[in-house]
C-alpha positions in Angstrom: 72.9 136.5 46.7 70.9 139.2 45.0 70.0 139.1 41.3 68.3 141.6 39.1 65.9 140.1 36.6 64.7 142.0 33.6 61.2 141.1 32.5 60.3 142.3 29.0 56.6 142.7 28.9 55.2 144.0 25.7 51.6 144.9 25.3 50.6 145.3 21.7 47.2 146.6 20.4 46.1 146.2 16.9 43.6 148.3 14.9 40.7 146.8 12.9 43.1 146.3 9.9 45.6 144.3 11.9 48.2 147.0 12.2 50.1 147.5 15.4 48.9 150.6 17.2 50.7 150.8 20.6 53.5 149.2 22.5 53.8 149.5 26.2 56.7 149.4 28.6 59.3 147.1 30.2 59.2 146.0 33.8 62.3 145.3 35.9 62.2 142.9 38.9 64.7 142.3 41.6 65.2 139.0 43.4 66.3 138.7 47.0 66.6 135.8 49.4 64.8 135.3 52.8 65.3 132.5 55.3 62.5 131.8 57.7 61.6 129.1 60.2 58.7 127.7 62.1 58.2 125.0 64.7 54.9 124.0 63.0 56.0 122.9 59.4 57.4 124.0 56.1 54.2 125.6 54.9 54.1 127.7 58.0 57.7 128.7 57.5 56.9 129.9 54.0 54.1 131.9 55.3 56.3 133.4 58.0 58.9 134.4 55.4 56.4 135.9 53.1 54.7 137.9 55.9 58.1 139.3 56.9 59.1 140.1 53.3 55.8 142.1 52.8 56.8 144.4 55.7 59.7 145.9 53.8 59.2 145.0 50.1 56.5 146.4 47.8 55.4 144.9 44.5 56.1 141.2 45.3 55.1 139.1 42.4 56.3 135.6 43.5 58.3 133.3 45.7 60.4 130.3 44.9 61.4 127.8 47.6 65.1 127.2 47.1 65.8 124.9 50.1 64.1 123.0 52.9 65.9 122.1 56.1 65.1 121.0 59.6 66.8 121.7 63.0 67.1 118.7 65.2 67.6 118.6 68.9 67.6 115.5 71.1 66.4 113.3 68.2 63.4 115.6 67.5 62.6 118.1 64.8 62.4 121.5 66.6 62.2 123.8 63.6 61.4 123.7 59.9 63.4 126.1 57.8 63.0 127.4 54.3 65.2 129.6 52.1 63.0 131.6 49.7 63.7 133.7 46.6 61.4 136.7 46.7 60.7 138.4 43.4 59.4 142.0 43.4 59.0 144.7 40.8 61.2 147.8 41.0 59.3 151.1 41.1 59.7 153.6 38.3 
């Protein structure tokens, strides 16, 4: 699932009389999902997912953990898995 998020960021400057002087631009962000795993734990799985995302995405501004899962074999946890939403700004 891929979403495009529009962030309206307005920077306003006022002069000494309180009149608006300048307005600056909008920013557009995109959201994509990444799934990562680690035998160590959930925190490590998040770090693995983030490290991988930074190899191909520029302008990452945040992550959101959407889901936590574990893989079990022979009554033992063998892998911690996370599904992440990666938010990054689109270049102009």
